Each structure stands twice: as structure tokens, then as C-alpha cells.
SERO-4910 file (N, C-alpha, C, O; in steps of 0.05 Angstrom, whole numbers):
BEGIN
 pado doro    nc1    nc2    nc3   cac1   cac2   cac3    cc1    cc2    cc3    oc1    oc2    oc3
  Met    A     15    -24      0     -1      4     -2     16     25      2     12     46    -10
  Leu    A     35     23     18     54     46     17     68     53     -8     71     76    -17
  Ala    A     76     30    -20     92     30    -48     71     46    -68     79     66    -80
  Ile    A     48     36    -71     29     51    -88     24     75    -83     17     88   -102
  Gln    A     25     89    -59     18    115    -50     45    133    -60     46    156    -69
  Thr    A     65    116    -56     94    132    -65     91    136    -96     96    158   -106
  Val    A     85    117   -107     86    116   -138     68    139   -146     76    158   -161
  Thr    A     38    137   -133     22    160   -141     28    186   -134     23    203   -151
  Ile    A     40    193   -112     48    221   -108     71    228   -125     74    252   -130
  Leu    A     89    208   -136    106    215   -155     96    218   -181    103    237   -195
  Val    A     82    204   -189     67    214   -215     56    237   -217     60    252   -236
  Leu    A     40    245   -194     24    266   -191     42    292   -191     35    314   -201
  Phe    A     67    287   -176     87    311   -178     99    317   -205    105    340   -213
  Trp    A    101    293   -219    113    294   -250     89    310   -262     92    331   -275
  Trp    A     66    300   -258     43    313   -276     41    341   -277     39    354   -298
  Ile    A     41    352   -250     38    381   -245     58    402   -253     56    426   -252
  Gln    A     81    387   -262    102    403   -271     96    419   -299     88    404   -317
  Pro    A     99    441   -303     93    453   -329    101    441   -354     88    438   -375
  Glu    A    125    434   -349    138    421   -374    127    396   -383    132    388   -406
  Asn    A    111    382   -366    103    357   -371     72    355   -377     60    333   -381
  Arg    A     60    377   -377     30    382   -381     24    381   -412     38    392   -428
  Leu    A      4    367   -417     -2    361   -449    -21    386   -462    -29    385   -485
  Asp    A    -25    403   -445    -44    424   -454    -30    450   -463    -41    471   -460
  Val    A     -8    449   -474     11    469   -481     -6    479   -509    -18    462   -522
  Asp    A     -6    505   -515    -19    515   -535     -3    509   -559     20    518   -561
  Gln    A    -12    497   -576      6    487   -600     11    510   -620     31    506   -635
  Asp    A     -3    532   -624     -6    552   -638      3    578   -626     -2    599   -637
  Ile    A     16    576   -603     29    598   -590     50    616   -608     50    641   -606
  Phe    A     67    602   -627     83    619   -648     71    617   -674     85    618   -694
  Gln    A     47    614   -676     34    613   -704     23    640   -710     15    656   -693
  Val    A     26    643   -740     10    665   -746    -14    657   -761    -12    636   -775
  Glu    A    -38    671   -762    -60    660   -778    -56    651   -808    -65    630   -816
  Asp    A    -43    667   -821    -37    662   -850     -4    669   -856      4    693   -858
  Leu    A     12    650   -857     35    654   -867     41    668   -893     61    682   -897
  Asn    A     24    664   -909     25    666   -939     23    703   -941     28    716   -961
  Arg    A     14    713   -916      9    743   -916     33    759   -903     34    783   -903
  Ile    A     52    742   -892     77    754   -884     93    758   -905     99    740   -922
  Gly    A    103    786   -906    115    798   -927    149    804   -911    167    814   -925
  Lys    A    152    800   -894    176    811   -882    183    798   -854    168    797   -834
  Val    A    208    787   -856    212    773   -830    243    785   -821    262    783   -836
  Glu    A    244    795   -796    269    807   -786    279    788   -767    263    778   -752
  Ile    A    308    781   -763    318    762   -749    342    779   -738    361    784   -753
  Val    A    341    786   -714    362    805   -700    377    787   -675    366    773   -658
  Ser    A    405    793   -677    419    784   -653    439    804   -645    437    827   -654
  Asp    A    456    798   -630    473    821   -619    497    822   -637    513    841   -637
  Thr    A    500    801   -653    524    803   -675    514    808   -703    531    810   -721
  Ser    A    488    810   -709    476    811   -734    449    817   -738    433    810   -721
  Ala    A    440    831   -762    411    834   -769    406    828   -792    419    839   -810
  Val    A    388    812   -798    377    799   -824    349    812   -826    333    811   -807
  Ser    A    345    824   -851    314    826   -860    310    816   -884    323    821   -904
  Leu    A    289    800   -883    280    783   -907    257    797   -914    239    799   -897
  Glu    A    253    809   -939    230    824   -949    225    817   -979    242    816   -996
  Phe    A    196    811   -983    182    808  -1008    179    834  -1019    169    852  -1005
  Asn    A    188    839  -1046    185    864  -1055    164    863  -1077    166    880  -1095
  Gly    A    145    844  -1079    130    837  -1100    134    820  -1122    117    811  -1137
  Ala    A    160    816  -1122    172    799  -1144    188    780  -1134    188    757  -1144
  Gln    A    204    785  -1114    227    766  -1103    229    771  -1074    222    793  -1066
  Trp    A    239    754  -1057    253    761  -1028    279    768  -1035    293    757  -1052
  Arg    A    284    790  -1017    309    805  -1015    322    809   -985    309    816   -965
  Val    A    348    803   -986    363    802   -962    375    832   -959    388    843   -978
  Asn    A    371    843   -937    375    867   -927    379    887   -952    399    900   -955
  Glu    A    357    888   -968    353    905   -989    380    904  -1007    385    922  -1022
  Lys    A    396    881  -1003    422    888  -1023    426    864  -1038    443    864  -1056
  Tyr    A    412    841  -1034    418    815  -1045    388    798  -1053    369    798  -1038
  Asp    A    388    785  -1075    369    768  -1079    371    740  -1059    391    727  -1058
  Ala    A    347    734  -1045    350    712  -1025    349    685  -1041    340    684  -1064
  Asp    A    359    663  -1026    359    639  -1039    330    629  -1034    318    629  -1013
  Gly    A    321    620  -1056    289    613  -1054    283    590  -1036    264    587  -1021
  Asp    A    305    572  -1040    300    548  -1023    299    554   -996    280    546   -982
  Met    A    323    570   -986    323    576   -958    297    592   -946    289    589   -923
  Ile    A    283    611   -968    258    617   -957    238    600   -954    222    601   -934
  Arg    A    236    583   -973    217    559   -965    223    539   -943    205    524   -936
  Val    A    245    537   -934    255    523   -907    247    540   -887    233    531   -869
  Leu    A    253    567   -887    241    582   -866    213    579   -860    204    574   -837
  Phe    A    198    583   -883    167    585   -877    160    558   -867    145    556   -847
  Ala    A    171    535   -882    162    513   -868    165    507   -842    149    496   -828
  Thr    A    187    516   -836    197    511   -805    179    529   -788    173    522   -765
  Leu    A    170    551   -798    157    571   -780    126    556   -778    112    556   -758
  Gln    A    119    543   -804     92    532   -803     90    499   -784     70    492   -772
  Gln    A    110    488   -786    109    461   -771    122    463   -746    119    443   -732
  Ala    A    137    483   -736    151    483   -709    125    478   -689    102    486   -694
  Arg    A    132    464   -665    108    469   -646    118    460   -616    131    440   -612
  Pro    A    111    475   -600    123    474   -570    119    438   -560     99    426   -564
  Lys    A    138    429   -550    138    401   -538    129    404   -515    110    389   -507
  Arg    A    140    422   -498    131    422   -467    145    456   -462    161    469   -475
  Ala    A    133    462   -440    144    485   -428    169    482   -409    169    463   -394
  Val    A    189    498   -409    217    495   -400    206    494   -366    189    510   -358
  Ala    A    218    477   -353    212    475   -323    214    501   -311    230    517   -321
  Thr    A    198    507   -290    197    534   -280    220    545   -268    224    569   -272
  Pro    A    238    531   -250    261    540   -240    280    553   -263    295    572   -257
  Arg    A    281    542   -291    298    549   -312    288    571   -327    303    585   -340
  Gln    A    263    574   -325    246    591   -343    262    622   -345    267    632   -367
  Asp    A    268    636   -321    276    659   -320    305    662   -336    311    678   -353
  Ser    A    324    638   -324    349    640   -333    351    634   -365    367    647   -380
  Ile    A    335    616   -374    335    609   -411    324    636   -420    336    646   -438
  Tyr    A    304    648   -412    293    672   -425    314    696   -425    316    712   -443
  Ser    A    329    697   -404    349    714   -402    374    711   -420    388    730   -427
  His    A    380    683   -428    399    676   -446    389    682   -470    406    692   -485
  Leu    A    364    678   -482    354    680   -505    353    706   -513    357    712   -536
  Glu    A    347    723   -494    341    751   -496    372    766   -505    375    784   -522
  Lys    A    392    754   -490    420    763   -494    438    754   -517    455    768   -528
  Ser    A    431    730   -522    449    712   -543    432    698   -560    444    685   -577
  Gly    A    405    697   -560    389    686   -583    388    707   -599    404    725   -599
  Val    A    358    703   -619    353    719   -640    331    726   -634    316    709   -624
  Lys    A    320    750   -639    295    757   -641    282    757   -663    291    769   -683
  Val    A    260    745   -666    247    739   -693    221    754   -696    202    745   -683
  Ser    A    215    777   -714    194    792   -722    181    783   -746    196    781   -766
  Leu    A    155    776   -750    139    772   -772    122    798   -776    110    809   -758
  Phe    A    123    805   -802    104    828   -814     87    824   -830     93    808   -848
  Glu    A     61    836   -829     43    835   -851     37    857   -860     17    869   -850
  Gly    A     53    870   -882     53    897   -889     71    913   -869     94    907   -866
  Thr    A     61    930   -857     77    947   -830     66    933   -807     76    944   -787
  Glu    A     49    913   -800     37    904   -780     53    882   -769     55    861   -781
  Leu    A     64    885   -745     77    864   -733     57    839   -723     40    843   -705
  Arg    A     60    819   -733     42    796   -724     51    771   -704     35    756   -692
  Lys    A     76    772   -704     86    753   -688    113    759   -681    128    768   -698
  Gln    A    125    754   -651    151    765   -645    159    746   -622    146    746   -601
  Phe    A    179    731   -624    194    716   -604    221    711   -605    233    715   -626
  Phe    A    232    703   -586    262    699   -584    270    667   -588    256    650   -577
  Ala    A    290    660   -603    296    636   -606    324    628   -604    342    644   -607
  Gly    A    328    603   -597    358    595   -592    357    566   -587    340    550   -596
  Gly    A    381    560   -567    378    533   -558    403    528   -540    416    547   -532
  Asn    A    408    504   -533    429    497   -514    454    496   -528    454    494   -553
  Lys    A    477    496   -513    503    498   -525    510    481   -542    527    485   -559
  Ala    A    498    458   -540    503    432   -563    484    434   -584    485    417   -601
  Lys    A    468    452   -585    449    451   -610    433    430   -612    426    423   -634
  Thr    A    426    417   -589    406    394   -595    379    400   -585    360    386   -591
  Gln    A    378    420   -570    346    424   -559    343    455   -569    362    471   -566
  Ala    A    322    461   -579    316    488   -588    294    501   -572    275    486   -567
  Phe    A    294    527   -563    277    538   -546    263    564   -566    276    576   -583
  Phe    A    239    569   -562    226    592   -569    218    609   -546    209    597   -527
  Ala    A    220    634   -543    204    648   -517    188    667   -528    195    682   -545
  Asp    A    162    667   -515    141    684   -525    145    708   -507    141    708   -483
  Val    A    154    735   -524    157    756   -511    136    770   -497    144    788   -481
  Ser    A    108    766   -500     88    779   -483     88    761   -457     87    773   -436
  Ser    A     89    740   -455     88    722   -433    112    718   -415    112    715   -391
  Asn    A    140    719   -435    164    712   -422    167    681   -415    184    671   -399
  Glu    A    147    666   -430    150    638   -427    163    624   -444    161    629   -468
  Val    A    177    603   -435    201    589   -458    188    561   -459    178    549   -441
  Tyr    A    192    554   -485    181    525   -492    203    509   -505    220    524   -515
  Val    A    207    483   -507    223    465   -519    210    462   -545    188    451   -547
  Met    A    225    470   -568    206    467   -597    218    442   -612    241    435   -611
  Thr    A    200    431   -624    208    408   -644    188    413   -670    169    429   -671
  Ile    A    198    398   -688    181    394   -712    168    363   -710    183    346   -719
  Pro    A    143    356   -701    141    331   -700    143    311   -721    137    316   -744
  Gly    A    150    292   -715    162    267   -734    192    275   -746    202    262   -764
  Tyr    A    206    296   -734    234    302   -748    253    303   -721    243    311   -700
  Arg    A    276    296   -722    299    302   -702    315    326   -713    337    322   -722
  Val    A    308    346   -712    321    370   -723    324    392   -702    310    393   -682
  Tyr    A    344    411   -708    348    434   -687    329    453   -694    337    467   -712
  Val    A    306    458   -687    289    479   -698    302    509   -703    298    521   -724
  Ser    A    316    519   -682    327    546   -685    350    546   -703    362    568   -705
  Gly    A    357    528   -715    379    529   -738    381    547   -757    400    561   -763
  Ile    A    362    547   -765    354    564   -793    350    595   -783    355    614   -798
  Leu    A    343    597   -761    336    624   -751    363    639   -743    364    663   -740
  Glu    A    387    620   -738    411    633   -731    432    636   -753    456    640   -749
  Leu    A    422    635   -778    441    639   -804    449    668   -801    435    684   -789
  Pro    A    472    673   -813    481    699   -816    470    708   -842    459    692   -856
  Glu    A    473    736   -851    465    747   -876    475    731   -902    462    728   -923
  Ser    A    496    722   -900    508    703   -922    492    681   -925    486    675   -948
  Gly    A    484    667   -909    469    641   -908    438    645   -922    422    627   -928
  Trp    A    435    670   -925    403    674   -940    407    683   -968    388    684   -983
  Arg    A    435    690   -977    436    702  -1001    431    681  -1026    438    658  -1020
  Asn    A    422    685  -1048    425    671  -1070    448    657  -1081    467    670  -1087
  Lys    A    449    633  -1084    481    621  -1083    489    615  -1112    510    603  -1118
  Phe    A    466    627  -1134    476    628  -1163    495    646  -1169    491    669  -1162
  Val    A    516    640  -1182    537    657  -1188    531    676  -1210    536    700  -1210
  Phe    A    519    662  -1233    509    681  -1253    482    680  -1257    471    666  -1273
  Gly    A    466    700  -1239    443    703  -1233    428    725  -1254    420    747  -1248
  Phe    A    427    714  -1278    411    731  -1302    398    714  -1320    402    690  -1323
  Asn    A    378    730  -1333    367    714  -1355    382    701  -1376    398    716  -1387
  Trp    A    382    679  -1383    398    667  -1404    388    680  -1433    403    683  -1453
  Arg    A    362    687  -1431    347    693  -1458    364    722  -1467    363    731  -1490
  Asn    A    378    735  -1447    387    758  -1451    420    754  -1456    435    773  -1458
  Phe    A    427    731  -1457    459    726  -1462    467    739  -1487    454    739  -1508
  Lys    A    494    750  -1484    506    761  -1507    533    746  -1514    538    737  -1536
  Ser    A    550    744  -1490    573    728  -1499    584    717  -1470    579    728  -1449
  Leu    A    598    698  -1475    617    686  -1449    646    690  -1459    652    683  -1482
  Lys    A    661    699  -1442    691    702  -1446    709    687  -1426    710    698  -1404
  Thr    A    724    666  -1429    739    652  -1414    766    655  -1422    776    651  -1444
  Glu    A    778    666  -1396    813    663  -1401    826    645  -1377    819    641  -1354
  Phe    A    846    635  -1392    866    620  -1371    894    635  -1375    909    633  -1394
  Leu    A    896    650  -1351    918    671  -1355    947    654  -1357    967    666  -1366
  Gln    A    947    628  -1350    972    615  -1357    977    600  -1381    997    587  -1385
  Ser    A    952    604  -1400    949    586  -1422    935    603  -1443    915    593  -1454
  Pro    A    943    628  -1449    927    647  -1462    918    631  -1489    894    635  -1494
  Ser    A    930    616  -1505    924    605  -1529    894    586  -1525    882    579  -1544
  Glu    A    887    582  -1502    866    566  -1494    840    588  -1488    818    580  -1482
  Asn    A    847    614  -1490    823    628  -1484    801    625  -1507    806    617  -1529
  Phe    A    779    631  -1500    754    628  -1521    738    645  -1512    740    653  -1489
  Thr    A    715    654  -1532    693    669  -1529    667    656  -1540    667    649  -1563
  Val    A    648    653  -1528    621    639  -1534    601    663  -1542    598    681  -1527
  Ser    A    589    661  -1565    573    682  -1571    551    669  -1588    557    649  -1602
  Met    A    524    679  -1588    502    669  -1605    509    671  -1640    517    691  -1651
  Gly    A    505    651  -1649    504    655  -1678    480    661  -1689    465    676  -1677
  Arg    A    469    646  -1720    450    648  -1729    427    635  -1712    406    647  -1708
  Asp    A    432    611  -1702    414    596  -1696    422    580  -1668    405    566  -1657
  Gln    A    448    583  -1656    462    568  -1635    486    581  -1629    498    599  -1641
  Phe    A    491    570  -1607    522    581  -1594    545    570  -1608    548    547  -1618
  Gly    A    561    589  -1608    588    577  -1624    611    591  -1606    608    607  -1587
  Ile    A    634    582  -1616    660    594  -1606    675    611  -1629    681    601  -1651
  Glu    A    681    635  -1623    688    655  -1641    718    641  -1646    734    636  -1629
  Gly    A    721    637  -1675    750    628  -1685    748    599  -1688    764    588  -1703
  Val    A    734    588  -1678    725    557  -1684    709    548  -1705    686    545  -1700
  Ala    A    716    543  -1730    696    537  -1750    678    512  -1745    656    510  -1756
  Gln    A    687    494  -1731    667    473  -1725    672    464  -1693    689    449  -1684
  Ser    A    650    478  -1679    652    466  -1647    629    444  -1643    608    442  -1656
  Asp    A    638    430  -1624    619    411  -1619    597    422  -1598    601    425  -1574
  Thr    A    572    426  -1612    549    437  -1596    535    425  -1572    523    437  -1554
  Ala    A    539    400  -1575    532    386  -1552    550    387  -1530    540    388  -1508
  Ile    A    574    388  -1532    599    395  -1509    593    423  -1499    589    429  -1476
  Leu    A    595    438  -1519    590    469  -1513    564    476  -1494    566    490  -1474
  Asn    A    541    466  -1503    517    465  -1485    517    457  -1460    506    469  -1442
  Thr    A    532    430  -1457    537    420  -1431    551    437  -1413    546    439  -1389
  Phe    A    571    450  -1427    591    466  -1411    573    494  -1401    572    503  -1378
  Leu    A    559    505  -1424    540    530  -1414    521    522  -1393    515    539  -1376
  Asp    A    513    501  -1393    493    486  -1370    508    490  -1345    500    504  -1327
  Glu    A    533    478  -1344    547    479  -1316    551    502  -1307    545    506  -1284
  Val    A    561    525  -1324    564    552  -1316    535    564  -1306    532    575  -1284
  Ser    A    516    561  -1323    488    572  -1308    480    559  -1281    465    570  -1266
  Leu    A    492    534  -1275    479    526  -1251    500    525  -1230    497    512  -1209
  Leu    A    522    541  -1235    544    542  -1215    532    554  -1192    516    572  -1196
  Thr    A    537    547  -1172    528    553  -1142    552    559  -1120    568    541  -1118
  Val    A    555    574  -1109    571    581  -1081    566    562  -1060    544    559  -1050
  Asp    A    588    549  -1053    582    536  -1026    581    553  -1001    567    548   -981
  Glu    A    597    574  -1003    597    595   -977    604    624   -986    622    625  -1003
  Tyr    A    594    646   -979    602    664   -982    623    675   -959    617    674   -935
  Val    A    648    687   -966    662    696   -943    669    724   -945    675    735   -966
  Asn    A    667    734   -918    672    763   -913    694    764   -896    696    784   -881
  Glu    A    711    746   -895    734    749   -878    755    773   -889    764    776   -912
  Pro    A    760    789   -868    775    815   -874    799    810   -887    814    793   -877
  Gly    A    808    824   -911    833    823   -925    833    800   -943    851    801   -961
  Leu    A    816    778   -944    818    758   -963    807    768   -990    814    754  -1009
  Lys    A    796    782   -993    790    792  -1026    811    806  -1033    822    800  -1055
  Asp    A    821    826  -1020    843    840  -1029    869    825  -1033    886    833  -1049
  Ser    A    872    803  -1018    893    786  -1019    899    770  -1047    920    766  -1060
  Leu    A    869    761  -1051    862    744  -1075    866    760  -1101    875    748  -1121
  Leu    A    859    785  -1102    858    801  -1123    889    809  -1130    894    813  -1154
  Gln    A    909    811  -1112    933    810  -1119    948    791  -1130    972    794  -1138
  Thr    A    935    767  -1132    948    744  -1142    932    738  -1171    908    743  -1175
  Arg    A    950    726  -1190    935    716  -1213    916    693  -1213    925    672  -1204
  Pro    A    888    694  -1222    873    668  -1224    880    652  -1239    895    658  -1257
  Gln    A    871    630  -1236    875    605  -1254    858    608  -1279    865    600  -1301
  Met    A    834    620  -1273    815    619  -1293    796    646  -1290    792    656  -1267
  Glu    A    786    656  -1309    770    677  -1308    746    679  -1328    751    681  -1352
  Ile    A    719    678  -1319    696    678  -1335    683    702  -1333    674    710  -1311
  Leu    A    680    717  -1359    661    742  -1357    637    737  -1378    641    729  -1401
  Ile    A    615    743  -1367    593    741  -1383    579    768  -1387    572    782  -1367
  Thr    A    575    776  -1413    560    800  -1419    531    796  -1430    527    779  -1448
  Asp    A    509    811  -1420    486    805  -1430    478    829  -1451    496    845  -1457
  Ile    A    453    831  -1463    448    846  -1483    448    877  -1478    454    894  -1494
  Ala    A    442    881  -1451    441    907  -1438    474    916  -1432    480    938  -1424
  Asn    A    490    898  -1437    521    904  -1430    527    905  -1406    546    919  -1400
  Arg    A    510    890  -1386    516    886  -1357    537    865  -1360    534    849  -1378
  Thr    A    559    864  -1343    574    843  -1338    577    827  -1314    577    838  -1292
  Tyr    A    580    800  -1319    581    779  -1295    609    769  -1292    619    757  -1311
  Arg    A    623    772  -1273    655    762  -1276    660    747  -1249    653    755  -1227
  Leu    A    674    721  -1257    679    703  -1235    713    698  -1238    723    690  -1259
  Arg    A    725    704  -1218    754    694  -1219    758    672  -1200    748    671  -1177
  Leu    A    774    653  -1212    778    626  -1199    809    623  -1190    827    627  -1206
  Phe    A    813    614  -1163    841    617  -1155    845    587  -1147    827    575  -1135
  Asp    A    867    577  -1155    876    546  -1156    886    546  -1124    900    564  -1116
  Gln    A    877    526  -1108    888    517  -1084    901    495  -1078    899    484  -1056
  Gly    A    917    484  -1102    930    456  -1102    915    438  -1097    894    437  -1110
  Gln    A    919    419  -1077    905    396  -1077    880    401  -1058    866    382  -1052
  Ser    A    875    425  -1051    853    424  -1030    825    419  -1043    823    425  -1067
  Ser    A    806    410  -1031    777    406  -1041    767    428  -1046    745    427  -1058
  Gln    A    776    450  -1041    757    474  -1044    773    496  -1059    797    500  -1056
  Val    A    754    510  -1076    769    531  -1094    756    560  -1088    732    566  -1087
  Leu    A    780    580  -1085    767    603  -1075    762    619  -1106    774    615  -1128
  Gly    A    740    636  -1099    734    654  -1120    729    684  -1111    727    689  -1087
  Ile    A    726    704  -1131    717    728  -1129    696    732  -1149    701    729  -1173
  Leu    A    675    739  -1140    649    750  -1154    648    779  -1158    648    794  -1138
  Gln    A    648    789  -1185    644    815  -1191    665    836  -1176    660    859  -1171
  Asp    A    689    823  -1171    710    840  -1161    706    851  -1132    720    869  -1121
  Ser    A    686    837  -1121    676    849  -1092    669    828  -1073    668    836  -1050
  Gln    A    664    806  -1077    654    785  -1062    672    758  -1064    674    746  -1085
  Ala    A    687    749  -1039    702    723  -1037    680    702  -1035    658    707  -1024
  Ala    A    687    679  -1044    672    659  -1043    685    632  -1042    708    631  -1051
  Ile    A    672    605  -1033    686    584  -1035    669    566  -1049    645    566  -1044
  Phe    A    682    549  -1067    670    530  -1086    680    500  -1076    702    496  -1064
  Ser    A    664    482  -1082    677    457  -1077    693    447  -1106    684    455  -1127
  Arg    A    714    433  -1106    730    429  -1130    710    414  -1151    711    420  -1175
  Arg    A    695    399  -1144    678    380  -1162    660    400  -1175    652    395  -1198
  Lys    A    651    424  -1163    634    439  -1185    652    456  -1201    639    466  -1220
  Ile    A    676    463  -1200    692    476  -1215    704    462  -1235    707    474  -1256
  Gln    A    712    435  -1231    726    422  -1252    713    421  -1279    727    425  -1299
  Pro    A    688    417  -1281    675    416  -1310    677    444  -1322    669    446  -1345
  Leu    A    687    465  -1310    690    488  -1321    715    498  -1332    718    517  -1347
  Leu    A    736    481  -1323    763    483  -1332    774    469  -1359    794    454  -1361
  Lys    A    756    479  -1379    757    467  -1404    768    489  -1425    757    510  -1429
  Pro    A    793    478  -1437    807    502  -1456    790    501  -1484    773    484  -1488
  Lys    A    795    520  -1501    787    526  -1526    787    497  -1544    768    489  -1557
  Ser    A    810    483  -1544    813    459  -1560    791    433  -1551    785    414  -1565
  Phe    A    784    439  -1526    765    416  -1516    735    417  -1531    719    399  -1528
  Phe    A    731    439  -1547    703    441  -1560    704    436  -1586    683    431  -1598
  Arg    A    729    434  -1600    733    429  -1626    720    400  -1634    726    380  -1622
  Lys    A    704    401  -1653    691    375  -1665    713    358  -1674    728    364  -1692
  Lys    A    712    332  -1659    731    308  -1670    723    302  -1697    735    285  -1710
***
């Protein structure tokens, strides 16, 4: 009998703890219609990211086109994230204070109206995510039902993590020419332009159009692995000779430039976009682009 009473008391004590109740409002961090959200601000003590839809596309801090896939992941996360339980009462204040100081403040806007605001973050190991309601100061452990994922991860990305990763982000219907230079082998330089009905290489009477079109596809689909804003890296690279340079011009005479720098046996290749942005590429992405003029001659 005593054993049964002891077990009953322990179960009751466990049940009355806030973090173990099953009546947590599952919609506490939801907005009525995410499709109406046109701006998301994510601010921490080290960065500020503003994602805003301008009627045609999402932009990052009014400077860069946003990565469409990342925007979709963001909204899928906001739609599916649910509070698993409230944080234990003795830890509420300390975790809220931690999120307020070291987490990110997320604000969702419909037009100019603020629809939802909360703090997000997690434990040091990034194995447990927390959201804190700014109106009640209550903190919850967050999950996406059915998935083992650190929910706050996408909200902790810096500005560079939201940027469109395509190097040559322009409409290929406006293509005018592509010039490739190998600074150590100038004889293998070539220029691609539109002929009467297909692309061709200037100065090459018969180029293999299938190989050339595959090359152009590889160029058009090239994406950055990571943008790098390390102080001094861009200037240091610009003082060295690149292994290869690609310069694309559209019919409005806008230019898109990529310089690539050989890193020996490294699995990564450094590049400079538009003379202003350093970036990292995996070597497997760059290898298909290292094709000299002779490669395209029809056999």
C-alpha cells in the first residue's frame, strides 16, 4: 500500500510540472496566415537580417536576392514548429534571459503590422531548441513533429546564409557572350557568342555544340558553397593571378565576372565574384568549367 501511495505521489508531482503537461497551446508561435507575411526580421547581438518580399522576389537586407530554397525552408519551419513542453519553472527566467541576450529576436510582419515576435535559440550543443514568447516571457522546448532537427538552426543563419547562391543570376535569354581566360595558357582562351541559330566559339569553325551546351549548363547552374567576408581575403586574392576567369555580358552590356584561384590539392576553390565578393566552391563544381578552347573542337 505504501509503495502504491509513493508511486502515485511521484506521478502526480511529475504531472503538475509545467513542462510535462499536455495542454500546451500548439499555436502559440503561429500566425493566422503565413502567406500574408511579407517581411521577417531576425536580429541578434552580432547580426541583423531583414528578409522582405518586394512583390517579385525575396531580398536580403535590401542588397541581395534571397535563396528561394532557404525562404521555403524558413516558412516550412515556422509552419511546422510546435512547442513540445514548457521549460521547467526553475529554469524559465535563466533561459529567457539567455535567449534575450544571446539568441535571435524573430519578428514577422504583414505589411507594416507586426503579427508575431519571439526569441529563438538553444542549448550549447544545439540539440534542444527554445522559443520564448515575448508577451508572457514563457519559454518552450520546440520540435517539428516526426523529425529530429534543431528547430532554431535556420533562424541563426548570418546574412550570407540567406543569399542566392547562383553565381550568374541573370536571364540566359538575354545572353550576349561568354569569355573565358586562362592566364597561364592564353592560347586556350575562348569566347562563346550566339550565331544565327545556336551558340558557337568565335574562331572555331566547327565546335561540338553538344559539349558546348553542356559546358554552358554547368556555368549557368554554378552555385557558391559559402560566401566569405573574412577581412583582407578579397584584397589578397585580387593581388594574385587567377587560374581562370569567366566574364559574361548580356544584351544590356551588364557584366558578370568570376575569378577562380587554384588552391593546389585542396578540395575547395576560392573565387571572387564581381571583384567584390569572396566565395568558396567545392572542386567538383569547378572541374567541369576548366575546359580550354581545344576541348570544344569537333572531332
